[in-house]
C-alpha positions as CSV (number, residue, x, y, z in Angstrom):
1,M,0.2,0.0,-0.2
2,T,1.6,2.9,-1.3
3,L,1.3,6.0,2.0
4,P,0.0,9.3,0.3
5,L,1.3,12.3,0.3
6,F,1.4,14.0,4.3
7,I,1.1,18.0,3.7
8,D,0.9,20.3,7.0
9,S,0.7,23.5,5.2
10,I,-1.7,23.9,3.4
11,E,0.0,26.8,0.9
12,A,2.3,24.8,0.7
13,A,-0.5,21.5,-1.3
14,V,-1.1,24.4,-3.7
15,D,2.5,24.7,-4.5
16,H,2.4,20.8,-5.2
17,V,-0.6,20.9,-6.7
18,L,0.5,23.5,-9.9
19,D,3.4,21.9,-9.8
20,T,2.1,18.7,-10.5
21,V,-0.3,19.5,-12.9
22,S,0.6,21.5,-15.8
23,G,-2.0,23.3,-17.7
24,D,-5.5,24.7,-17.0
25,I,-6.8,22.7,-13.4
26,V,-9.9,21.5,-13.5
27,L,-10.6,20.8,-9.8
28,G,-14.3,18.7,-8.6
29,I,-15.4,19.6,-4.9
30,P,-18.1,18.0,-3.8
31,L,-21.2,19.4,-3.4
32,A,-22.3,21.4,0.4
33,I,-20.7,20.9,3.6
34,G,-17.7,18.5,1.5
35,K,-16.2,21.1,0.1
36,P,-12.2,21.9,1.7
37,N,-13.2,25.6,2.0
38,P,-9.3,26.8,3.0
39,F,-7.7,24.5,0.5
40,V,-9.4,26.0,-2.2
41,N,-10.0,29.0,-2.0
42,A,-5.8,29.2,-1.4
43,L,-6.0,28.0,-4.9
44,Y,-8.6,30.6,-6.2
45,R,-6.4,33.3,-4.8
46,R,-3.3,32.2,-6.9
47,I,-5.0,31.1,-10.1
48,K,-6.8,34.3,-9.9
49,A,-3.2,36.1,-9.5
50,N,-2.1,35.0,-12.5
51,P,-3.5,34.7,-16.1
52,A,-1.4,32.4,-17.3
53,R,-3.1,29.2,-15.6
54,R,-7.0,28.5,-15.7
55,L,-9.6,27.1,-13.0
56,R,-12.3,25.7,-14.1
57,I,-14.2,24.3,-10.9
58,V,-17.5,22.0,-11.3
59,T,-19.5,21.4,-8.1
60,A,-22.5,22.0,-6.5
61,L,-24.3,23.4,-4.0
62,S,-21.6,26.1,-2.9
63,L,-23.2,27.6,0.7
64,E,-22.6,31.1,1.5
65,K,-23.2,32.5,5.7
66,P,-26.7,35.0,4.6
67,V,-26.2,38.0,4.1
68,G,-29.3,40.8,4.3
69,K,-29.9,42.5,1.1
70,S,-31.4,45.6,2.9
71,E,-29.7,47.7,6.0
72,L,-32.2,46.3,8.1
73,E,-31.5,42.0,7.1
74,Q,-27.7,43.1,7.4
75,H,-28.1,44.7,11.0
76,F,-30.0,41.9,12.1
77,L,-27.9,39.1,10.5
78,G,-24.7,39.9,12.1
79,P,-24.4,39.3,15.6
80,L,-26.9,35.4,14.2
81,V,-24.0,34.9,11.7
82,E,-21.2,35.3,14.1
83,R,-22.5,33.0,16.2
84,V,-24.3,30.4,14.9
85,F,-22.0,29.9,12.0
86,E,-17.8,30.4,13.9
87,D,-15.9,30.2,11.9
88,Y,-16.7,28.8,8.8
89,P,-14.9,30.3,5.8
90,D,-17.0,31.8,2.6
91,L,-15.7,30.0,-0.3
92,L,-14.1,33.6,-1.8
93,Y,-15.8,32.5,-5.8
94,V,-18.7,32.5,-4.6
95,K,-18.7,36.0,-3.7
96,D,-16.8,37.1,-7.0
97,L,-19.3,34.6,-8.4
98,R,-22.4,36.3,-7.0
99,A,-20.7,39.3,-7.5
100,G,-19.8,39.0,-11.3
101,A,-15.8,39.6,-10.7
102,L,-15.1,36.4,-11.9
103,P,-12.0,36.7,-13.4
104,P,-11.4,35.4,-17.2
105,N,-8.9,33.2,-16.2
106,V,-11.6,31.3,-14.0
107,E,-14.7,29.5,-14.6
108,V,-17.2,27.6,-12.1
109,R,-19.6,25.4,-13.7
110,E,-22.7,23.2,-11.2
111,F,-24.9,21.0,-11.6
112,F,-27.6,22.2,-9.0
113,M,-27.9,25.6,-7.0
114,K,-28.2,27.1,-4.4
115,T,-32.3,27.6,-5.0
116,G,-32.9,30.9,-5.9
117,D,-29.5,32.6,-5.4
118,Y,-28.4,32.3,-9.0
119,L,-31.4,33.3,-10.8
120,G,-31.2,36.3,-13.4
121,N,-26.9,36.0,-12.8
122,P,-25.4,35.2,-16.7
123,A,-21.6,33.5,-15.7
124,A,-23.7,31.2,-12.9
125,Q,-27.0,30.3,-15.4
126,Q,-24.3,29.9,-18.4
127,N,-21.8,27.4,-17.1
128,Y,-24.6,25.5,-15.3
129,I,-24.9,21.8,-16.0
130,S,-28.3,19.7,-16.1
131,T,-28.0,16.0,-15.1
132,N,-29.3,14.0,-13.3
133,Y,-27.9,13.1,-10.0
134,T,-26.3,10.1,-10.9
135,F,-24.8,10.7,-14.1
136,V,-22.7,13.7,-12.4
137,A,-19.8,11.3,-12.0
138,R,-20.0,10.6,-15.4
139,D,-20.8,14.4,-16.0
140,M,-16.9,15.6,-14.1
141,A,-15.2,12.9,-16.1
142,V,-16.2,15.1,-19.5
143,Q,-15.4,18.1,-17.7
144,G,-11.5,17.2,-17.8
145,M,-11.2,16.6,-14.6
146,N,-7.6,16.1,-13.0
147,V,-8.3,17.2,-9.3
148,I,-10.6,16.3,-7.4
149,A,-9.9,18.1,-3.4
150,Q,-12.4,17.1,-0.9
151,A,-13.0,17.3,3.4
152,V,-12.2,14.2,5.4
153,A,-12.5,13.2,8.5
154,A,-10.2,12.3,10.7
155,R,-9.1,9.8,13.8
156,G,-5.2,8.3,14.6
157,E,-2.3,10.3,12.9
158,G,0.2,8.7,11.0
159,E,0.3,4.6,9.7
160,A,-2.6,4.2,11.6
161,M,-5.0,7.2,10.6
162,R,-7.8,6.7,9.1
163,L,-9.9,9.1,6.9
164,S,-14.2,9.2,6.1
165,L,-15.2,11.5,3.5
166,S,-17.4,12.0,5.8
167,S,-21.4,13.8,4.5
168,N,-19.7,13.4,1.1
169,P,-19.0,9.8,0.0
170,E,-21.4,10.1,-2.8
171,V,-19.5,10.9,-6.1
172,T,-16.4,10.6,-4.8
173,F,-15.9,7.2,-5.2
174,E,-17.1,7.0,-8.1
175,V,-15.1,9.4,-9.9
176,V,-12.0,8.4,-8.6
177,E,-13.5,5.3,-10.6
178,K,-14.1,6.1,-13.5
179,L,-11.5,8.8,-14.2
180,R,-8.6,6.2,-13.4
181,A,-10.6,3.1,-15.2
182,A,-10.1,5.6,-18.0
183,G,-6.8,6.4,-18.0
184,Q,-7.0,9.8,-17.1
185,P,-4.9,11.7,-14.8
186,L,-6.2,12.8,-11.7
187,L,-4.5,13.8,-8.4
188,T,-6.9,13.5,-5.7
189,V,-6.6,15.1,-2.3
190,G,-8.1,14.8,1.7
191,V,-8.2,18.1,3.4
192,V,-8.6,17.3,7.2
193,N,-11.3,19.2,8.9
194,R,-11.2,17.9,12.5
195,K,-14.8,19.3,12.8
196,M,-16.4,17.0,10.3
197,P,-18.5,13.7,11.9
198,F,-16.6,10.9,11.5
199,M,-19.2,8.3,9.6
200,P,-17.6,4.2,9.2
201,N,-19.0,1.9,6.6
202,G,-19.1,3.2,2.9
203,A,-18.0,6.3,4.1
204,E,-13.9,5.2,6.1
205,V,-10.7,5.0,3.6
206,G,-7.2,4.4,4.3
207,P,-5.2,7.2,3.8
208,A,-3.2,5.8,0.6
209,F,-7.1,5.9,-0.9
210,F,-5.3,9.8,-1.4
211,D,-2.7,11.3,-3.4
212,L,-2.0,14.2,-0.7
213,V,-3.1,13.9,2.4
214,I,-3.4,17.7,4.0
215,T,-3.1,18.6,8.3
216,D,-2.4,21.8,8.1
217,P,-4.7,23.2,11.0
218,A,-5.9,25.6,9.1
219,G,-7.8,23.2,7.1
220,T,-10.3,22.7,10.5
221,H,-13.5,25.0,10.7
222,A,-16.8,24.4,11.9
223,V,-19.1,22.9,9.5
224,F,-22.0,24.8,7.6
225,A,-25.3,24.2,10.0
226,P,-28.2,25.9,8.2
227,P,-30.8,27.1,11.2
228,N,-34.3,25.0,11.6
229,N,-36.6,27.2,8.7
230,K,-39.8,27.4,10.8
231,V,-42.5,25.0,10.0
232,S,-46.0,27.0,8.3
233,L,-49.7,25.0,9.2
234,A,-49.5,24.9,5.3
235,D,-45.6,22.2,5.7
236,Y,-47.9,21.0,8.5
237,A,-50.8,19.5,5.9
238,I,-48.8,18.2,3.5
239,G,-46.2,17.2,5.9
240,L,-49.7,15.6,8.0
241,H,-50.9,13.6,4.2
242,A,-47.7,12.6,3.5
243,A,-47.3,10.4,7.0
244,S,-50.6,8.8,6.1
245,L,-49.2,7.2,3.3
246,V,-46.0,5.4,5.1
247,A,-46.8,1.5,5.7
248,D,-44.5,0.7,8.6
249,G,-41.6,-1.9,7.8
250,G,-41.1,0.5,4.1
251,T,-38.5,2.6,3.4
252,L,-38.5,6.1,3.4
253,Q,-36.6,9.2,1.3
254,I,-37.9,12.5,2.9
255,G,-35.3,16.2,1.9
256,I,-34.5,19.1,3.8
257,G,-36.3,22.4,5.2
258,S,-39.5,22.6,6.9
259,L,-41.4,20.8,4.7
260,G,-38.7,17.6,5.8
261,D,-39.0,18.6,9.3
262,A,-43.0,18.7,9.5
263,I,-43.3,14.5,7.8
264,A,-40.5,13.9,10.2
265,Q,-43.0,15.8,13.0
266,A,-46.3,14.3,11.5
267,L,-44.5,10.9,11.4
268,I,-43.9,11.1,15.1
269,V,-47.1,12.2,15.8
270,R,-48.8,9.7,14.2
271,D,-46.2,6.7,16.2
272,R,-46.7,8.5,19.8
273,Q,-50.2,10.0,19.3
274,G,-52.8,7.9,17.1
275,D,-55.7,8.8,18.2
276,A,-54.9,12.7,17.8
277,F,-53.4,11.9,14.5
278,R,-56.6,10.6,13.5
279,A,-58.7,13.2,14.1
280,I,-56.2,15.6,13.0
281,L,-56.1,13.7,9.0
282,E,-59.9,13.9,9.7
283,S,-60.1,17.3,9.9
284,L,-58.2,17.4,6.6
285,C,-60.0,15.2,4.4
286,P,-63.0,16.1,2.8
287,D,-63.3,12.1,1.7
288,G,-62.5,10.2,4.5
289,T,-58.8,8.4,5.9
290,A,-60.2,4.8,4.3
291,G,-56.9,4.2,2.6
292,R,-54.0,5.7,4.9
293,E,-52.0,4.7,7.2
294,L,-52.5,5.1,11.0
295,G,-51.1,3.4,13.2
296,R,-47.9,3.1,15.0
297,F,-44.4,1.8,13.8
298,D,-44.4,-1.3,15.1
299,Q,-41.7,-3.2,12.2
300,G,-39.8,0.7,12.3
301,L,-38.8,2.3,8.9
302,Y,-36.0,2.2,6.6
303,G,-34.5,5.5,5.9
304,C,-33.0,5.9,2.4
305,S,-31.8,9.4,1.3
306,E,-30.2,10.9,-1.2
307,M,-30.0,13.4,1.7
308,F,-29.7,12.4,5.6
309,V,-31.0,15.6,7.3
310,N,-31.6,16.0,10.6
311,G,-35.4,14.9,10.4
312,F,-33.6,11.6,10.1
313,L,-31.7,12.1,13.3
314,K,-34.9,13.1,15.0
315,L,-36.4,9.6,14.0
316,I,-33.7,7.4,14.9
317,E,-34.3,9.2,17.7
318,A,-38.0,8.3,18.3
319,G,-37.4,4.7,17.1
320,I,-39.0,5.5,14.1
321,I,-36.4,4.2,11.6
322,R,-35.2,1.5,13.3
323,R,-35.8,-0.5,10.1
324,E,-32.2,-2.8,9.7
325,V,-32.1,-3.7,6.4
326,F,-28.9,-6.6,5.1
327,A,-26.0,-6.7,2.1
328,D,-27.2,-9.8,1.3
329,V,-30.1,-10.7,-0.6
330,L,-31.3,-14.5,0.4
331,L,-30.7,-13.2,3.7
332,Q,-33.2,-9.7,3.6
333,Q,-35.7,-11.6,1.7
334,L,-35.7,-14.0,4.2
335,V,-36.2,-11.3,7.2
336,N,-39.3,-9.9,4.9
337,D,-40.9,-12.4,4.9
338,G,-40.7,-13.6,8.5
339,E,-39.0,-16.8,8.0
340,I,-36.3,-15.0,10.5
341,D,-36.1,-12.0,12.2
342,E,-32.4,-10.2,13.9
343,V,-33.4,-12.2,16.9
344,V,-30.7,-15.0,16.7
345,T,-32.4,-18.7,17.2
346,P,-31.6,-22.5,16.5
347,A,-34.6,-22.5,14.0
348,T,-32.4,-19.6,12.1
349,L,-29.8,-21.6,10.8
350,S,-32.8,-24.6,10.1
351,V,-34.4,-22.0,7.9
352,L,-31.0,-20.9,6.1
353,L,-30.6,-24.8,5.9
354,R,-33.7,-25.1,4.1
355,H,-33.6,-22.6,1.7
356,G,-29.8,-24.4,0.9
357,R,-27.2,-21.6,2.8
358,I,-26.1,-23.2,4.8
359,R,-24.9,-27.2,4.4
360,S,-25.0,-29.4,7.3
361,P,-22.1,-29.5,8.2
362,L,-20.5,-26.6,7.8
363,V,-17.9,-25.8,5.7
364,P,-15.6,-23.6,6.2
365,D,-16.8,-20.5,3.5
366,D,-20.4,-21.3,5.8
367,L,-18.9,-20.8,9.0
368,R,-17.3,-17.4,7.7
369,W,-20.9,-16.0,6.1
370,L,-22.7,-16.6,9.5
371,Q,-20.0,-15.2,12.0
372,H,-20.8,-12.2,10.0
373,W,-24.3,-11.8,10.4
374,G,-23.9,-12.8,13.9
375,I,-25.1,-16.3,13.9
376,L,-23.0,-17.5,14.7
377,R,-20.1,-16.6,17.6
378,P,-17.0,-15.2,16.5
379,E,-15.2,-17.9,19.1
380,V,-17.0,-20.9,17.2
381,T,-14.3,-23.0,15.1
382,L,-13.8,-26.0,13.0
383,E,-11.5,-28.5,14.5
384,E,-12.0,-32.2,13.4
385,G,-14.8,-31.6,12.0
386,Q,-16.8,-30.7,14.8
387,L,-17.3,-27.2,15.8
388,A,-15.6,-26.1,18.8
389,I,-15.2,-23.2,20.9
390,D,-13.9,-22.9,24.6
391,G,-12.5,-25.8,24.6
392,K,-16.2,-27.6,24.4
393,R,-16.3,-29.6,21.1
394,L,-20.2,-30.4,18.7
395,R,-21.0,-32.0,16.3
396,N,-20.7,-30.2,13.2
397,D,-24.7,-31.2,12.6
398,M,-26.9,-29.2,11.0
399,V,-30.3,-31.2,11.1
400,D,-30.9,-33.3,14.2
401,P,-32.8,-31.1,16.5
402,E,-30.7,-31.9,20.1
403,N,-27.6,-30.8,18.6
404,L,-28.8,-28.0,17.1
405,A,-29.7,-27.3,20.7
406,R,-27.0,-28.0,22.3
407,I,-25.4,-25.4,19.3
408,G,-27.8,-22.6,20.5
409,E,-27.1,-23.2,24.0
410,T,-23.4,-22.2,23.6
411,M,-22.4,-21.0,20.1
412,L,-25.2,-18.7,19.0
413,G,-25.0,-14.6,18.6
414,G,-27.2,-12.9,19.9
415,R,-28.6,-10.6,16.8
416,L,-28.1,-10.5,13.1
417,A,-24.9,-8.1,13.2
418,H,-24.0,-5.0,10.6
419,G,-28.4,-4.0,10.1
420,I,-28.3,-0.6,8.5
421,F,-31.4,1.4,9.3
422,M,-30.3,4.8,7.3
423,T,-28.8,4.7,4.1
424,G,-27.3,8.0,2.4
425,G,-25.6,10.2,0.1
426,F,-24.7,13.1,2.2
427,F,-26.2,14.9,4.8
428,L,-26.6,19.2,6.6
429,G,-28.3,20.2,8.7
430,P,-27.8,22.2,12.1
431,R,-25.4,22.3,14.6
432,D,-27.1,20.4,17.0
433,F,-26.8,17.7,14.2
434,Y,-23.8,17.7,13.5
435,E,-22.9,17.3,17.4
436,R,-25.4,14.3,18.2
437,L,-23.3,12.5,14.9
438,R,-19.7,13.8,16.1
439,T,-20.4,12.0,20.1
440,M,-23.4,9.3,18.7
441,P,-22.3,6.1,20.0
442,P,-20.3,4.5,17.9
443,Q,-23.0,1.0,17.6
444,E,-25.2,3.3,17.1
445,L,-23.0,5.5,14.7
446,A,-22.3,1.7,13.2
447,K,-26.0,1.5,11.7
448,I,-26.1,4.6,9.8
449,D,-23.7,4.2,6.0
450,M,-22.7,6.7,4.5
451,T,-22.1,5.7,0.4
452,R,-22.4,6.3,-3.6
453,I,-25.1,7.6,-5.2
454,D,-25.1,5.3,-7.4
455,F,-26.0,2.8,-4.6
456,I,-28.3,4.9,-3.2
457,N,-30.6,7.2,-6.0
458,Q,-30.7,3.6,-9.1
459,L,-31.6,0.1,-8.5
460,Y,-29.0,-1.2,-10.9
461,S,-25.6,-1.2,-10.9
462,E,-22.7,-1.4,-14.0
463,D,-21.9,-4.6,-12.7
464,G,-25.4,-6.0,-12.4
465,T,-24.8,-7.3,-9.1
466,Q,-27.2,-5.4,-6.9
467,G,-30.3,-4.9,-8.5
468,A,-31.8,-7.8,-6.1
469,L,-30.1,-6.3,-3.0
470,K,-32.2,-3.3,-3.6
471,R,-35.4,-4.3,-4.2
472,V,-35.5,-6.8,-1.3
473,Q,-34.1,-4.0,1.0
474,R,-36.9,-1.3,-0.6
475,R,-39.6,-2.6,0.1
476,K,-43.0,-0.8,0.8
477,A,-41.2,2.9,-0.5
478,R,-42.7,6.0,-0.3
479,F,-39.7,8.9,-2.3
480,M,-40.9,12.2,-1.2
481,N,-40.1,15.2,-3.3
482,T,-41.0,19.0,-3.4
483,T,-42.1,20.1,-6.7
484,M,-43.1,24.2,-7.8
485,I,-45.8,23.7,-9.9
486,V,-47.4,20.7,-11.3
487,T,-49.9,20.9,-14.8
488,L,-53.3,19.7,-15.1
489,L,-52.1,16.6,-16.3
490,G,-50.2,16.1,-13.9
491,A,-46.0,17.2,-15.8
492,A,-43.9,18.9,-12.2
493,C,-41.7,21.8,-13.1
494,S,-38.9,21.4,-9.9
495,D,-35.7,22.7,-11.3
496,A,-36.3,25.6,-13.5
497,L,-38.5,28.9,-15.5
498,E,-40.3,28.6,-18.0
499,T,-37.5,30.9,-19.3
500,G,-34.6,28.1,-18.9
501,Q,-33.0,30.0,-15.5
502,V,-32.2,27.8,-12.6
503,V,-34.2,28.3,-9.9
504,S,-31.9,24.8,-8.2
505,G,-31.4,22.0,-10.0
506,V,-33.3,18.4,-10.9
507,G,-30.2,16.2,-8.2
508,G,-31.8,13.2,-7.6
509,Q,-35.8,13.4,-8.1
510,Y,-35.7,12.4,-11.6
511,N,-33.6,8.6,-10.2
512,F,-36.6,8.6,-7.2
513,V,-39.3,9.3,-9.7
514,A,-38.1,6.0,-11.6
515,M,-37.2,3.8,-8.5
516,A,-40.6,4.3,-7.7
517,H,-42.7,2.9,-10.5
518,A,-39.7,0.4,-11.1
519,L,-40.8,-1.0,-7.2
520,P,-43.8,-3.2,-7.1
521,D,-44.4,-1.9,-3.8
522,A,-43.1,2.0,-4.2
523,R,-44.9,5.4,-4.2
524,L,-44.1,8.5,-5.3
525,L,-45.2,11.4,-3.5
526,M,-45.0,15.2,-5.3
527,M,-45.0,17.8,-2.6
528,L,-46.3,21.5,-3.0
529,R,-48.2,24.0,-1.4
530,A,-50.8,25.1,-3.5
531,T,-50.0,28.8,-4.4
532,H,-46.4,31.1,-4.8
533,D,-46.8,34.8,-3.0
534,N,-43.9,37.1,-4.6
535,K,-43.7,40.4,-5.9
536,D,-46.6,38.9,-8.7
537,G,-48.9,38.4,-6.6
538,L,-50.8,35.4,-5.6
539,T,-50.8,32.3,-8.1
540,S,-51.8,29.1,-8.3
541,S,-48.7,25.5,-8.2
542,I,-51.4,24.1,-9.7
543,V,-51.9,25.4,-13.0
544,W,-52.6,23.4,-17.2
545,N,-49.6,24.4,-18.4
546,Y,-45.8,25.6,-18.3
547,G,-43.0,26.4,-20.2
548,H,-40.7,24.3,-18.5
549,V,-41.5,20.5,-16.8
550,T,-38.9,18.7,-15.1
551,I,-41.0,14.8,-15.0
552,P,-43.2,14.9,-17.2
553,R,-46.5,13.9,-17.0
554,H,-46.5,10.0,-17.9
555,L,-44.7,9.1,-15.3
556,R,-47.2,11.1,-12.8
557,D,-48.5,8.8,-8.9
558,I,-49.1,11.0,-6.1
559,V,-49.4,14.4,-5.6
560,V,-50.1,16.5,-2.4
561,T,-50.9,19.4,-1.3
562,E,-52.4,21.3,1.8
563,Y,-56.0,20.8,1.4
564,G,-55.7,16.7,0.2
565,V,-53.6,13.6,-2.0
566,A,-54.8,13.5,-5.5
567,D,-53.2,9.7,-6.6
568,L,-52.6,9.8,-10.5
569,R,-51.2,6.8,-11.2
570,G,-52.9,5.3,-14.0
571,Q,-55.9,7.4,-14.6
572,S,-57.8,8.8,-17.3
573,D,-56.3,12.2,-18.2
574,G,-59.3,13.9,-17.5
575,E,-59.7,12.3,-14.0
576,V,-56.7,13.0,-13.3
577,I,-57.2,17.3,-13.4
578,K,-60.4,16.2,-11.1
579,R,-58.4,15.2,-8.4
580,L,-56.0,17.9,-9.2
581,I,-58.9,20.6,-9.1
582,A,-59.7,19.5,-5.8
583,I,-55.9,19.3,-4.3
584,A,-56.1,22.7,-5.9
585,D,-56.4,26.5,-3.1
586,S,-60.1,27.4,-3.6
587,R,-59.6,30.3,-5.5
588,F,-57.8,28.8,-8.4
589,Q,-60.7,26.2,-9.4
590,D,-62.9,28.2,-11.2
591,E,-60.4,29.1,-13.5
592,L,-58.9,25.8,-13.4
593,V,-62.1,23.6,-15.1
594,R,-62.5,26.8,-17.3
595,Q,-59.1,26.1,-18.9
596,A,-59.8,22.6,-18.7
597,K,-62.6,22.1,-20.6
598,A,-60.9,24.9,-22.6
599,H,-59.2,22.7,-24.0
600,G,-61.5,19.7,-24.4
601,K,-59.9,17.8,-21.6
602,L,-62.3,17.9,-19.1
603,E,-66.4,17.1,-19.9
604,A,-69.0,20.6,-20.4
605,G,-70.8,19.8,-17.6
606,Y,-68.3,19.0,-15.0
607,E,-69.0,20.8,-11.9
608,L,-67.1,20.6,-8.4
609,P,-68.6,18.6,-5.8
610,E,-68.5,21.2,-2.8
611,R,-66.7,19.0,-0.7
612,Y,-63.1,20.6,-2.2
613,R,-64.2,24.1,-2.7
614,H,-63.2,25.6,1.0
615,N,-59.7,24.5,0.8
616,L,-58.9,28.3,1.5
617,P,-55.8,29.4,4.5
618,Q,-58.1,30.6,7.0
619,A,-60.3,27.0,7.0
620,L,-56.8,25.1,7.3
621,E,-55.8,27.2,10.3
622,D,-59.2,26.7,12.1
623,K,-58.2,22.8,11.2
624,L,-55.3,23.1,12.7
625,E,-54.7,25.4,15.3
626,P,-56.3,23.5,18.1
627,W,-53.2,21.1,17.4
628,V,-50.8,24.0,17.7
629,Q,-52.3,25.2,21.0
630,A,-51.9,21.1,21.9
631,G,-47.5,21.5,21.7
632,L,-48.1,18.6,18.4
633,L,-47.2,21.4,16.1
634,P,-44.5,24.1,16.7
635,D,-43.4,26.2,14.7
636,F,-40.0,24.6,15.6
637,P,-40.8,20.9,16.5
638,F,-36.3,20.3,16.7
639,G,-35.6,23.4,18.2
640,T,-33.9,26.3,16.5
641,D,-30.7,28.3,17.1
642,L,-32.6,31.6,17.2
643,T,-33.4,33.7,20.8
644,D,-37.5,34.4,20.7
645,D,-36.0,38.6,21.0
646,E,-35.0,37.5,17.4
647,L,-37.9,34.9,16.1
648,K,-39.7,38.2,17.0
649,I,-37.4,40.5,15.0
650,V,-37.4,38.0,11.9
651,R,-41.4,37.6,11.8
652,A,-41.8,41.9,11.4
653,L,-39.4,41.6,8.8
654,K,-40.9,39.1,7.1
655,K,-44.0,41.1,7.3
656,L,-42.6,44.5,6.1
657,K,-41.0,42.1,3.0
658,H,-44.1,40.9,2.3
659,A,-45.6,44.4,2.7
660,S,-43.5,45.6,0.3
661,Q,-44.1,44.0,-2.3
662,H,-47.8,44.3,-2.2
663,P,-49.0,48.1,-2.0
664,A,-51.8,48.3,-1.2
665,E,-50.6,46.1,2.0
666,M,-48.0,48.5,2.2
667,V,-50.9,51.8,2.4
668,T,-52.6,49.9,4.9
669,L,-49.3,49.0,7.0
670,I,-48.0,53.0,6.9
671,L,-52.2,54.1,8.0
672,K,-51.9,52.4,10.9
673,S,-48.4,53.1,12.4
674,L,-49.2,55.9,11.3
675,W,-52.5,56.1,13.5
676,E,-51.3,53.5,16.0
677,G,-47.7,55.2,16.5
678,K,-46.0,52.0,18.6
679,E,-42.2,51.6,19.3
680,A,-40.0,49.2,19.2
681,P,-38.3,47.6,22.4
682,L,-34.3,49.6,23.1
683,P,-32.3,46.7,22.2
684,Y,-34.4,45.5,19.1
685,L,-34.1,48.9,17.5
686,E,-30.4,48.2,18.9
687,R,-30.2,45.9,16.7
688,L,-31.5,46.3,13.3
689,G,-29.2,49.8,13.7
690,L,-32.1,52.1,14.2
691,A,-31.9,53.2,17.7
692,D,-30.1,56.5,17.0
693,A,-32.4,56.8,13.7
694,H,-32.7,60.9,12.4
695,S,-33.5,60.8,8.4
696,F,-36.6,60.5,7.2
697,K,-36.3,57.1,5.4
698,D,-34.9,55.7,9.5
699,L,-37.9,57.4,11.3
700,F,-40.3,55.6,8.8
701,V,-39.0,52.3,8.9
702,R,-38.6,52.4,12.9
703,R,-42.4,53.0,12.6
704,L,-43.4,50.0,10.2
705,F,-41.6,47.6,12.1
706,A,-42.5,48.4,15.7
707,N,-46.0,48.3,14.2
708,N,-45.1,44.4,12.5
709,L,-44.1,42.9,15.3
């Protein structure tokens, strides 16, 4: 095994890269928090200052500490960012890209962007790479990548050092394999960040995986930790509907943000407060709850998601994500079928013998297999044709009941080993999420497998060996994805506007859609809020047609809004339209009916049933507010990094921002502020830089802010 070059200086490591790679550098770095920011910044500074060299960065989701757009937001965010993000170093290329100031010898190509952050940014829009997550490694290779760098967690020192790709094993392994198999030169760089959680299993590697390992303490910094968002009533309604479609003993995929938190909290309410959950669902479902899943999770769920988020961690802590899967097709199938369970008994051996997995007498391969899966204790050996442990010997006979009973008394393990209940490709979460991973007991952490995206996001594999395993592991899967717009014919737009401007990216959405249709008992839940409100006013998220789609209509399945569930699988176009209009906001239903009729897709005499005509925010609030008051649907179910005072300021600033985009609302607010003449608490004014306001503008803003508290 060839050890890598260890360098304890980031600047010296940049020297080495520039000396080793002649010509242009094409740098691949992971999405989100796996980027080695200090190293990337040092390399970027060098090349920016040397027009003779060129740099292309290929990556996704380049994160940046929040920066307020207005003076009020900037004043407010300063102390919060300092407290929450600590010493996280922003990426210099992000700063320049946002400002339109990238030097001509540097190019940034991303395949997924932070939602909405680069709308109207020509460089970002023109260099966006549209690709499915499972094709990222292939498409990074197409870019001519010759350096790949990643932040890694570390344990030990020197020859005993072990490294973990931590948050981002999802693409790196495949990129390295593909480039080296193709004979393309590739310099692999690992930058140790001691604050990255050390993840075992598929994320763990030896130092020899890298050509260069950077141990400079400057590589260690706080992990980017976005605070939890407030969960709205609309989010909760969607989450409650979604939770009622999850089958016990099944598989779960969810995403980040308030909607992911809403789903996780709804699942916890379902498991712990069953009567309340049923009562909430009954109030939300105009057609009743027949066909919904309302019971506890007696078997538990298996989490399998490209993104391991805080909601999953809370479900693990709640004992809901606990269904273990095993990397053996027959063993997993026997567990699925109930022929064996996680507790090992002599009957386990009999079942395995009946299915031909082991022989009687056992041969060495059988013994190793049984010990790996925890069925026989590791101390058991084969000696002169007999089974031996602690100086005692038994006949190597798996058929005789009496001998099996004796084997059970001394040689069996307690439970099946090497089970996994959470499989993820990358993770991102608030500060307490990372701290929990850093301090989690090893036996619990071993149940979480951060691994390759080509394993998670698709059923097939290039060698054809994993499809059967994934199918038996991912039983009763529920793939939950968010989208921006759904057309009345069932197509979904999730990544870009009809102008072509990219909002975020396709990511793995298509992959999960494809799996939902390929697995016999899986379903896709496409979730969206029924309306969106911006400077153009309130509009429906369910529309007749849209100029861009991410998921075509022939892959429609289940659509969920805060007003209900539309099961579209196998339905005719006319029925699809009716079901979608039934879960649309009632302020837009008549127009949707008119458009569908005008295009000949809905019968002329169709009338929307009365029970669907009350899909309004106030009606939703009336149904859910009692449960908010009961503490089941809190604003921040998994806590927040913001203080109570900061939350009050945030609410006021959001109201003020919303009013600024709606003239009529702003006029009302102005009149109210002039009439009531309220004043905000002095600490709030000091936080926003308004305590010493003298100009008319500042005094006016101060009054408006006070009246929004």
